[in-house]
C-alpha positions in Angstrom: -18.1 -4.8 -8.8 -17.4 -8.3 -7.7 -18.9 -11.6 -8.8 -15.9 -12.7 -10.8 -17.1 -16.3 -10.9 -20.1 -15.2 -13.0 -18.0 -13.5 -15.7 -17.2 -16.0 -18.4 -18.6 -14.9 -21.8 -16.5 -14.0 -24.8 -14.5 -16.2 -27.1 -12.6 -18.3 -24.6 -10.2 -20.9 -26.1 -10.3 -22.8 -22.8 -13.5 -22.0 -20.8 -12.5 -24.2 -17.9 -9.1 -22.5 -17.6 -10.9 -19.1 -17.6 -13.2 -20.3 -14.8 -10.3 -21.4 -12.7 -8.4 -18.0 -13.2 -11.6 -16.1 -12.3 -12.3 -18.2 -9.3 -8.8 -17.8 -8.0 -9.0 -14.0 -8.7 -12.2 -13.9 -6.6 -10.6 -15.8 -3.8 -7.5 -13.6 -3.7 -9.5 -10.4 -3.9 -11.6 -11.6 -0.9 -8.4 -11.9 1.0 -7.5 -8.3 -0.1 -4.7 -9.6 -2.3 -5.4 -7.3 -5.2 -2.0 -7.8 -6.9 -2.6 -11.6 -7.0 -6.1 -11.1 -8.3 -4.7 -8.9 -11.1 -2.3 -11.6 -12.1 -5.2 -14.1 -12.4 -7.4 -11.7 -14.3 -4.6 -11.0 -16.8 -4.3 -14.7 -17.4 -8.1 -15.0 -17.8 -8.1 -12.1 -20.3 -5.4 -13.8 -22.4 -8.0 -16.6 -22.9 -11.2 -14.6 -23.2 -12.3 -11.4 -24.8 -15.1 -10.9 -22.4 -15.5 -7.2 -21.7 -16.5 -7.9 -18.0 -13.1 -9.5 -17.4 -11.3 -6.5 -18.9 -13.5 -4.2 -16.8 -12.7 -6.0 -13.5 -9.0 -5.9 -14.3 -9.1 -2.2 -15.1 -11.1 -1.6 -11.9 -8.5 -3.4 -9.7 -5.6 -1.6 -11.5 -7.3 1.7 -10.8 -7.6 0.8 -7.1 -3.9 -0.1 -7.0 -2.9 3.2 -8.5 -2.1 1.9 -12.0 -4.3 4.6 -13.5 -2.8 4.8 -17.0 -3.2 1.1 -17.7 -6.7 1.2 -16.3 -7.6 4.1 -18.7 -6.2 2.1 -21.6 -8.4 -0.9 -20.7 -11.5 1.2 -20.0 -11.0 2.9 -23.4 -10.7 -0.4 -25.1 -14.1 -1.7 -23.9 -15.8 1.7 -24.4 -14.7 2.3 -27.9 -16.7 -0.6 -29.4 -20.2 -0.6 -31.0 -21.8 -1.6 -27.6 -19.6 0.1 -24.9 -19.5 -1.3 -21.4 -21.6 1.2 -19.4 -19.8 0.9 -16.0 -16.5 1.3 -17.8 -17.8 4.6 -19.3 -18.6 5.8 -15.8 -15.3 4.8 -14.3 -13.4 6.3 -17.2 -15.4 9.5 -16.7 -14.4 9.7 -13.0 -10.8 9.4 -13.9 -11.2 12.1 -16.6 -12.8 14.4 -14.0 -9.9 13.8 -11.6 -7.6 14.9 -14.5 -9.7 18.0 -15.0 -10.8 16.7 -18.4 -14.4 17.8 -17.7 -15.5 17.9 -21.4 -14.5 14.3 -22.0 -16.0 13.2 -18.7 -19.3 14.8 -19.5 -19.4 13.2 -23.0 -18.7 9.7 -21.5 -21.5 10.1 -18.9 -23.9 11.4 -21.6 -23.3 8.1 -23.5 -24.4 6.2 -20.5 -27.4 8.3 -19.8 -28.5 8.0 -23.5 -28.6 4.2 -23.0 -29.9 4.2 -19.5 -31.3 7.5 -18.3 -31.8 6.1 -14.8 -28.2 4.9 -14.3 -27.7 6.0 -10.7 -23.9 6.4 -10.7 -23.8 8.2 -14.1 -26.4 10.7 -12.9 -24.6 11.2 -9.6 -21.2 11.8 -11.3 -22.7 14.0 -14.0 -23.7 16.4 -11.3 -20.2 16.3 -9.9 -18.7 17.0 -13.3 -21.0 19.9 -14.1 -20.3 21.4 -10.6 -16.6 21.0 -11.2 -16.8 22.8 -14.6 -18.7 25.7 -12.9 -15.9 25.9 -10.2 -13.1 26.3 -12.7 -11.2 29.6 -12.5 -9.2 31.4 -15.2 -6.2 32.3 -13.0 -4.7 31.5 -9.7 -5.0 34.1 -6.9 -1.9 35.7 -5.5 -0.8 34.2 -2.2 -0.2 36.6 0.7 2.4 36.2 3.4 0.7 35.0 6.6 2.8 36.9 9.0 1.5 37.7 12.5 0.7 41.2 11.4 -1.4 40.0 8.5 -3.3 37.5 10.8 -4.1 40.4 13.1 -5.8 42.3 10.3 -9.4 43.1 11.4 -12.0 41.4 9.2 -13.7 44.9 8.9 -10.8 45.9 6.7 -11.9 43.4 4.0 -14.6 44.1 1.4 -17.5 42.3 3.0 -21.2 43.2 3.1 -22.6 44.7 6.4 -24.5 41.4 6.9 -21.4 39.3 6.6 -19.4 41.5 8.9 -22.2 41.5 11.5 -22.4 37.7 11.4 -18.6 37.5 12.1 -18.9 40.0 14.8 -21.6 38.0 16.6 -19.4 35.0 16.4 -16.5 37.0 17.9 -14.4 36.5 14.7 -12.5 39.7 14.7 -9.3 39.1 12.7 -8.1 37.2 9.7 -6.4 34.7 12.0 -9.7 34.0 13.7 -11.5 33.5 10.4 -8.9 31.0 9.2 -9.3 28.9 12.4 -13.0 28.1 11.6 -14.3 25.7 9.1 -17.1 26.1 6.5 -19.3 23.7 8.4 -18.8 25.5 11.7 -19.8 28.8 10.1 -23.0 27.3 8.7 -23.8 25.8 12.1 -24.2 29.3 13.6 -27.8 30.6 13.8 -28.7 33.1 11.1 -25.5 32.5 9.1 -26.6 32.2 5.5 -25.2 30.7 2.3 -24.8 34.1 0.7 -22.5 35.3 3.5 -20.5 32.1 3.2 -20.0 32.5 -0.5 -18.9 36.1 0.0 -16.4 35.2 2.7 -14.9 32.3 0.7 -14.6 34.5 -2.4 -12.7 37.1 -0.3 -10.3 34.5 1.1 -9.9 32.8 -2.3 -8.8 36.1 -3.8 -5.9 36.0 -1.3 -5.1 32.3 -1.9 -6.5 31.5 1.6 -9.3 29.2 2.7 -11.5 28.5 5.8 -9.9 26.1 8.2 -6.3 26.9 7.0 -5.4 28.1 10.4 -6.0 24.7 11.9 -3.2 23.2 9.9 0.2 22.4 11.4 3.6 22.7 9.9 3.9 21.6 6.3 0.1 21.9 5.8 -0.8 19.0 8.0 -4.1 19.3 9.7 -4.0 19.8 13.4 -6.5 17.9 15.5 -7.9 20.0 18.4 -7.2 18.5 21.8 -10.9 18.1 22.7 -11.6 16.3 19.5 -8.5 14.1 19.9 -9.5 13.2 23.5 -13.0 12.2 22.3 -11.5 10.0 19.5 -9.2 8.3 22.0 -12.3 7.4 24.0 -13.6 5.5 21.0 -10.6 3.7 19.7 -6.9 3.1 20.7 -4.4 5.8 19.7 -2.7 3.2 17.5 -5.8 3.1 15.3 -5.9 6.9 15.1 -2.3 7.0 13.9 -2.9 4.5 11.1 -2.2 6.0 7.7 -5.1 6.7 5.3 -3.8 3.9 3.1 -5.1 1.4 5.7 -8.6 2.2 4.4 -7.8 1.0 0.9 -9.9 3.8 -0.6 -10.5 4.4 -4.3 -8.1 6.7 -6.2 -10.9 9.3 -6.4 -11.4 9.4 -2.6 -7.7 9.3 -1.8 -7.1 12.4 -4.0 -9.8 14.3 -2.3 -8.2 13.6 1.1 -4.8 14.6 -0.3 -6.2 18.0 -1.1 -7.1 18.4 2.6 -3.6 17.1 3.6 -5.3 14.3 5.7 -2.8 11.5 6.4 -4.1 9.5 9.3 -7.4 8.0 10.4 -7.5 10.4 13.4 -7.1 13.4 11.1 -10.0 12.1 8.9 -12.3 11.3 11.9 -11.8 14.9 13.1 -13.4 16.3 9.9 -17.1 16.7 9.3 -19.1 15.5 6.2 -19.6 19.1 5.2 -15.9 19.8 5.2 -15.3 16.8 2.9 -18.2 17.7 0.6 -16.6 21.2 0.3 -13.6 19.7 -1.6 -13.6 20.1 -5.3 -14.7 16.9 -7.1 -15.7 15.2 -3.9 -19.1 13.6 -4.3 -21.6 11.5 -2.4 -20.1 8.3 -3.6 -16.7 9.1 -2.1 -18.4 10.2 1.2 -20.3 6.9 1.4 -17.1 5.0 0.8 -15.2 6.9 3.5 -18.0 6.5 6.1 -18.1 2.7 5.5 -14.3 2.3 5.8 -14.1 4.4 8.9 -16.9 2.3 10.5 -14.7 -0.8 10.0 -12.2 0.8 12.3 -14.8 1.9 14.9 -14.7 5.5 13.8 -17.1 8.1 12.2 -16.8 11.5 10.8 -17.2 14.3 13.4 -20.7 15.4 14.1 -21.3 19.1 14.8 -23.2 19.8 18.0 
């Protein structure tokens, strides 16, 4: 989504001035000065009605958290006779984040009607349809996680014999034990199947609980196990691990997914597995690829299960 120096078209009153603004915007973005690039793009847009300029401006505004203005600009260049395809996709992503699944699906369908092989549109269409399927009509009632409740044997819950036997072999005997294990770790055990996972997650969801919840610290912050933390410290300095997630400059979509997991630092993120991230509602392969790339820039990777 770069290449500002190649975006000129439209009815520019002063083509040379447009070129200068775009070149300066490209330079500033390369230096990670998005606010400065936005100023230059606004100036270029005043002189040209090129949809690509508007698209780039909307994209940077979205990255900077100015979602409402980005939506307005995306809507502008997708409401014409020949809509901007990538703007349709980006607008659909925002709509999905807002749980406007019907609109997101319609926008992506527009793209696929024009270009059936549009990779991003096909990828996000799968995400949107999966999100629709995951919608629930009502919120489950939360239970008070007192010590007594955590000590409740898993055999007291309505689980199949197969699921109970799997948990028994893993030495998961109480609700507290179950909340201290992640979805990815369950699936890593031999003979533990998808059906048992679905059953266990449904049981926990009915009680407003989730796998891995017991690993969180006060205020819902994820705790990083000492062995994982020691391993991460052998890879990078602790100052890197303590950096806030904002240091990765992630897209709004990826940031929202991490917020759902209450992940606030690079160390907390690097302690998670790909499977854990992919288990978050609306989290797709594109966001996973983005996070992996940004972590690598800091000498980190997502945790690998052994």
